[in-house]
C-alpha positions in Angstrom: 143.5 137.8 176.2 142.8 138.5 179.9 139.4 138.6 181.5 139.1 141.1 184.4 137.9 144.5 185.4 141.2 146.4 186.1 141.7 147.9 182.7 138.4 148.7 180.9 138.1 151.5 178.4 135.1 153.8 178.2 134.4 152.5 174.7 134.2 148.9 176.1 131.9 150.1 178.9 129.6 151.8 176.3 129.6 148.6 174.1 128.8 146.5 177.2 125.8 148.8 178.1 124.5 148.5 174.6 124.9 144.7 174.6 123.0 144.3 177.9 119.7 145.6 176.5 120.5 145.5 172.8 118.2 144.9 169.9 119.4 142.6 167.1 121.4 145.2 165.2 123.0 146.8 168.2 123.9 143.3 169.6 125.6 142.3 166.3 127.7 145.5 166.3 128.7 145.2 170.0 129.9 141.6 169.6 131.6 142.3 166.2 133.6 145.2 167.7 134.5 143.4 170.9 135.7 140.3 169.1 137.9 142.4 166.8 139.3 144.7 169.5 143.1 144.6 169.0 143.8 146.0 172.5 141.8 143.1 174.1 143.4 140.5 172.0 146.9 141.9 172.8 146.0 142.1 176.5 146.5 145.9 176.6 142.9 146.0 177.9 140.9 143.5 179.9 137.8 141.8 178.6 135.1 142.5 181.1 133.7 139.2 182.6 130.1 140.4 181.9 130.7 139.7 178.2 131.0 136.0 179.0 127.7 136.1 180.9 125.9 138.0 178.1 127.3 135.6 175.5 125.9 132.6 177.5 122.5 134.3 177.7 122.3 135.4 174.1 124.3 132.8 172.3 121.4 131.5 170.2 120.5 135.1 169.1 124.2 135.7 168.2 124.3 132.5 166.2 121.3 133.6 164.2 122.7 137.1 163.5 126.1 136.1 162.0 126.9 133.9 159.0 128.6 130.6 159.8 132.2 131.9 159.3 131.8 134.9 161.6 129.9 132.7 164.1 132.8 130.3 164.4 135.1 133.3 165.0 132.9 134.6 167.8 132.6 131.1 169.4 136.4 130.7 169.2 136.9 134.1 170.9 134.6 133.3 173.8 135.8 129.8 174.3 139.4 131.0 174.6 138.3 133.8 177.0 136.4 131.4 179.2 139.1 128.8 179.7 142.5 130.3 179.8 144.0 133.0 182.0 147.1 134.6 180.5 148.8 134.5 183.9 149.2 130.8 183.5 151.8 131.3 180.9 154.1 132.7 183.5 153.4 130.2 186.3 156.1 127.5 186.4 155.1 125.2 189.2 158.3 123.2 189.0 160.1 126.2 190.6 157.4 126.9 193.2 156.5 125.3 196.5 152.9 124.2 195.9 149.9 123.4 198.1 146.7 121.8 196.6 143.2 122.4 197.9 140.7 119.8 196.6 136.9 120.1 196.8 134.1 117.8 195.7 134.7 118.8 192.0 138.1 117.2 192.0 136.5 113.7 192.4 133.6 114.4 189.9 135.4 113.3 186.6 135.5 109.7 185.6 136.5 107.1 186.7 135.9 108.6 190.2 132.4 109.7 189.3 131.6 111.0 192.8 128.6 113.4 193.1 129.2 117.0 194.2 127.6 118.3 197.4 124.8 119.9 195.3 123.9 116.4 193.9 123.7 114.6 197.2 120.3 115.6 198.6 118.1 113.8 196.1 120.0 110.6 196.8 119.7 111.1 200.5 115.9 111.7 200.3 115.5 108.7 198.0 117.2 106.5 200.6 115.1 108.1 203.4 111.8 107.1 201.6 112.9 103.5 201.6 112.9 103.5 205.4 109.1 103.8 205.3 109.2 106.2 208.3 106.5 108.8 208.3 108.7 111.7 209.6 111.4 111.0 207.0 108.9 110.7 204.2 107.2 113.9 205.2 110.6 115.7 205.3 111.4 114.3 201.8 108.1 115.6 200.4 108.6 119.0 202.1 112.0 119.4 200.5 110.8 118.3 197.1 107.7 120.5 197.1 109.7 123.6 198.1 112.7 122.9 195.8 115.1 122.6 198.7 118.1 121.0 197.0 121.1 121.7 199.3 122.0 118.8 201.7 124.0 121.3 203.8 120.9 123.3 204.5 118.9 120.2 205.5 121.6 118.7 207.9 122.3 122.1 209.4 118.6 122.6 210.1 118.3 119.2 211.7 121.3 119.9 213.9 119.9 123.3 215.0 116.5 121.8 215.6 117.9 119.1 217.9 119.9 121.7 219.8 117.1 124.2 220.3 114.5 121.5 221.1 116.5 120.6 224.2 116.8 124.2 225.4 113.6 126.3 225.5 115.6 129.5 226.3 117.5 129.1 223.0 114.2 128.6 221.2 112.8 131.8 222.7 115.9 133.7 221.7 115.8 132.3 218.2 112.2 133.5 217.7 113.1 136.9 219.1 116.2 137.3 216.9 114.5 136.1 213.7 111.0 137.6 214.2 111.5 140.4 216.7 109.4 138.6 219.3 107.9 135.2 220.1 105.7 133.9 217.3 102.6 131.9 218.1 104.3 128.8 216.9 107.3 129.6 219.1 105.0 130.1 222.1 103.4 126.7 221.6 106.7 125.0 221.1 108.1 126.6 224.3 105.0 125.7 226.2 105.3 122.2 225.0 108.9 121.9 226.2 108.0 123.5 229.5 105.4 120.7 230.0 108.4 118.5 230.7 108.1 119.8 234.3 104.5 118.8 234.5 104.1 115.0 235.2 100.7 114.7 233.3 102.2 115.9 230.0 105.8 114.7 230.4 105.6 111.7 228.1 104.3 113.8 225.2 106.9 116.5 225.5 109.8 114.1 225.9 108.6 112.0 223.0 108.6 115.1 220.7 112.1 116.2 221.8 113.4 112.7 221.3 111.8 112.4 217.8 113.7 115.5 216.7 117.0 114.0 217.9 116.1 110.7 216.4 115.4 112.3 213.0 118.8 114.0 213.1 120.5 110.8 214.0 118.7 109.0 211.1 119.8 111.7 208.6 123.4 111.3 209.9 123.3 107.6 209.4 121.8 108.0 206.0 124.5 110.4 205.1 127.1 107.9 206.3 125.5 105.2 204.1 125.5 107.7 201.2 129.2 108.5 201.7 130.1 104.8 201.8 129.0 104.5 198.1 132.2 106.5 197.4 134.3 103.6 198.6 134.9 101.9 195.2 135.7 105.1 193.4 139.0 105.1 191.5 141.5 108.0 191.1 141.0 110.1 188.0 143.6 112.0 185.9 143.6 114.9 188.3 144.5 112.7 191.3 147.2 110.9 189.4 148.7 114.2 188.2 148.9 115.5 191.8 150.5 112.3 193.0 153.1 112.4 190.3 153.9 116.1 191.0 154.1 115.4 194.7 156.6 112.6 194.2 158.9 115.0 192.4 158.2 117.8 194.9 157.9 116.2 198.4 157.6 119.7 199.9 154.0 119.8 198.5 150.9 119.6 200.7 147.5 118.3 199.7 144.5 119.7 201.6 141.1 118.2 200.8 137.6 118.4 202.0 136.7 115.1 200.4 136.0 111.8 202.3 136.8 109.6 199.4 140.2 107.8 199.2 141.0 108.5 195.5 143.9 110.8 196.4 145.1 108.2 199.0 145.1 105.5 196.4 146.8 107.6 193.7 149.6 108.3 196.2 150.0 104.7 197.2 150.1 103.6 193.5 153.4 105.6 193.3 154.7 104.1 196.6 153.9 107.3 198.5 152.4 106.7 201.9 149.9 109.4 203.0 151.0 111.4 206.1 147.6 112.2 207.5 148.9 114.5 210.3 146.5 112.8 212.8 147.3 110.4 215.6 145.6 107.0 215.4 145.2 104.6 218.3 145.9 101.6 216.2 149.1 102.9 214.6 152.5 103.6 216.1 154.1 107.0 215.7 156.5 105.5 213.2 153.7 104.2 211.1 152.1 107.6 210.9 155.1 109.2 209.3 154.2 109.2 205.6 156.0 110.5 202.5 153.2 112.8 201.2 151.3 115.3 203.4 147.5 114.6 202.9 145.3 116.8 205.2 141.7 115.5 205.1 139.9 118.3 206.8 136.4 116.7 206.9 137.5 113.1 207.6 138.0 110.0 205.5 136.2 106.8 204.6 139.1 104.9 206.2 138.9 106.6 209.6 136.7 105.7 212.6 136.0 107.5 215.8 134.5 106.3 219.1 132.5 109.1 220.8 132.9 107.3 224.1 136.6 106.8 224.5 137.6 109.4 221.8 139.9 107.1 220.0 140.5 107.5 216.2 141.5 104.5 214.1 142.7 104.2 210.5 141.9 101.1 208.5 143.7 99.7 205.4 141.8 101.2 202.5 143.0 98.9 199.8 141.9 95.7 201.6 138.6 97.3 202.6 137.8 98.3 199.1 138.8 94.9 197.8 136.6 93.1 200.3 133.8 95.4 199.5 134.0 94.9 195.7 134.3 91.1 196.1 131.4 91.1 198.7 133.7 89.4 201.2 132.9 92.0 203.9 130.6 94.9 204.1 131.7 98.4 204.8 130.7 99.3 208.4 129.1 102.6 208.9 128.6 101.9 212.6 130.9 99.4 214.4 131.7 98.3 218.0 134.8 99.9 219.7 137.1 97.1 220.9 138.5 99.3 223.7 135.3 100.5 225.4 132.4 98.7 223.7 130.9 102.0 222.5 129.9 102.9 219.0 132.6 103.5 216.4 131.4 105.5 213.4 133.1 106.7 210.3 134.9 109.9 211.0 133.1 112.0 208.4 132.0 115.6 208.9 128.6 115.9 207.2 128.0 119.0 205.1 127.0 121.3 208.0 127.5 125.0 208.8 129.0 124.1 212.1 131.3 121.3 211.0 133.9 120.9 213.8 131.2 120.7 216.6 130.5 117.1 215.5 134.1 115.9 215.0 136.5 117.5 217.5 139.3 115.0 216.7 139.7 116.8 213.3 140.3 120.2 214.8 144.2 119.8 214.8 144.0 119.4 211.0 143.1 123.1 210.7 146.5 124.1 211.9 148.1 121.6 209.5 146.1 123.1 206.6 147.1 126.6 207.6 150.8 125.6 207.6 150.4 124.1 204.1 148.8 127.3 202.8 151.3 129.7 204.4 154.3 127.7 203.2 153.2 127.7 199.6 154.2 130.0 196.8 151.3 128.8 194.7 148.0 127.3 195.9 146.1 125.2 193.3 142.4 125.0 194.1 140.5 122.2 192.4 136.7 121.8 192.4 136.2 123.8 195.6 133.2 126.1 195.4 134.0 128.5 198.3 130.6 128.0 199.8 129.5 129.9 202.9 129.6 126.8 205.0 133.4 126.5 204.3 134.1 130.1 205.0 136.8 129.1 207.5 138.9 127.8 204.6 138.4 131.1 202.7 139.7 132.9 205.8 142.7 130.6 206.0 143.5 131.4 202.3 142.9 135.1 202.8 145.3 135.1 205.8 147.9 133.2 203.8 147.7 135.6 200.8 148.1 138.6 203.1 151.1 137.0 204.8 152.7 136.1 201.4 152.2 139.1 199.0 153.7 137.1 196.1 151.6 134.0 196.6 149.4 133.0 193.6 146.1 131.1 193.7 144.9 129.1 190.7 141.2 128.3 190.6 140.4 125.2 188.4 136.7 124.9 187.9 134.5 124.6 184.8 132.4 127.3 186.3 134.3 130.5 185.6 132.2 132.4 188.1 134.0 130.7 191.0 137.3 132.5 190.2 135.5 135.8 189.9 133.7 135.2 193.2 137.1 134.6 194.9 138.5 137.7 193.3 135.7 139.9 194.6 135.9 138.3 198.0 139.6 138.8 198.4 139.4 142.3 196.9 136.9 143.4 199.6 138.7 141.6 202.5 142.4 142.0 201.8 143.8 145.6 201.7 145.2 146.7 198.3 144.7 143.2 196.9 145.8 142.6 193.3 143.1 140.4 191.7 145.6 139.2 189.1 147.0 137.0 191.9 143.8 134.9 191.5 144.4 132.9 188.3 141.4 131.3 186.5 141.5 128.0 184.7 137.9 127.2 183.6 138.3 123.6 182.4 137.6 120.1 183.5 140.2 119.4 186.2 141.0 115.9 184.8 142.1 117.7 181.6 143.5 121.0 182.9 145.4 119.9 186.0 147.7 117.3 184.2 148.6 120.0 181.6 149.2 122.7 184.3 151.5 120.5 186.4 153.3 119.3 183.3 154.0 122.9 182.3 152.0 122.7 179.1 150.5 126.2 179.5 154.0 127.7 179.5 154.6 126.6 175.9 154.1 128.9 172.9 151.4 126.6 171.5 149.1 127.4 174.4 148.7 131.0 173.3 146.5 129.8 170.5 143.8 128.9 173.0 141.7 125.7 173.3 139.4 126.5 170.4 142.3 127.0 168.0 144.0 123.8 169.3 140.8 121.8 168.6 140.5 123.1 165.1 144.2 122.2 164.4 143.7 118.8 165.8 140.6 118.2 163.7 142.5 119.3 160.6 145.4 116.9 161.4 147.9 119.6 162.0 150.6 119.3 164.7 
């Protein structure tokens, strides 16, 4: 079956309306009829995605309504609908030039086990409390009490606060744009910053501005420490499948927003050296020529950047990981630059709304990513949430799909809503866009990606759907 909104009959729309506010009997009839609709099963008509949402909301009620045999049939129907898009049966990646886009979800499955962006803030605040600093402790309590759980929001707010605290004019404009005037709080803040000009209050004002900048720097260091916990992570089945595919298709490109080196290690395990597309001061041009294009848009745990002399260095990740695991040498979040004596920091772009303001050396990688997208016939998106803070990537993909009308984009994410969100986004931004070009694969990437790259979804057995395959496996059938 195919989930979508292009071909929906009036009968299905009526059933859907009934199911949304249905009582017990109406709900039973709506689900019974939709599960047994031959046109939907034969893909002559789409299954509206709202059915999946309603089933999730009312699954317990549905289970109580139907006897066990019918309940299993309904469960099987919706499990198949959730996970497999019929377009996958026609997608033979061995014949297509492919680019991969990896987000945090690609490194979530074991043995990588790296938290997603949504899971990072509690860990950051926990580390902050250990510093026993009043400002960080208050900030942690504020976030917890108000259920602020997005690290991107926190770090962006800290960056904006630092910038505006140094410029009273910007602060005035922010208050005007947000509130239509200068609030009392805004007036007091601006007056305080203007006290810098008055000698008798200078120390107080400067101390406050400095404390905002110090808090931001503390959060950045804490984030660097948090990112360093990714160092021992091992590649999972998804990373290994991409590496194997890339070895057979050297024209592939891997674009990632992840700092971890799981993809790097998976490539090196197959004697593929990553071509990072970035110049390093401690490597010759010949050393930078790798055999697998790996574009790490937000930096990497094995890259360092000196803000003073602007040099970028790449360290050997295997020896660094080995020394870290054996406790022979710590991983340096901040180090000394040999060339100028300044501070070298890990070249990582924190989850910010204005990412490339803090890491200008990474800007050339945008062009490399765009090249990879536009050269591809298929783009495989793995664990990338299409968050607003990464809208620049969405725009690159949108431009690529406009340039290449036959290009396909596969979204691999257990949350099926991600694919539908992309379909709606592109439908509204790309003229005459065919949403069937966005192909949904709502499964764990460490399971789904190896099957996709091996061509398993092209086989006739795949048409049974995952629920049917599970039942056959349990019964001992081939």
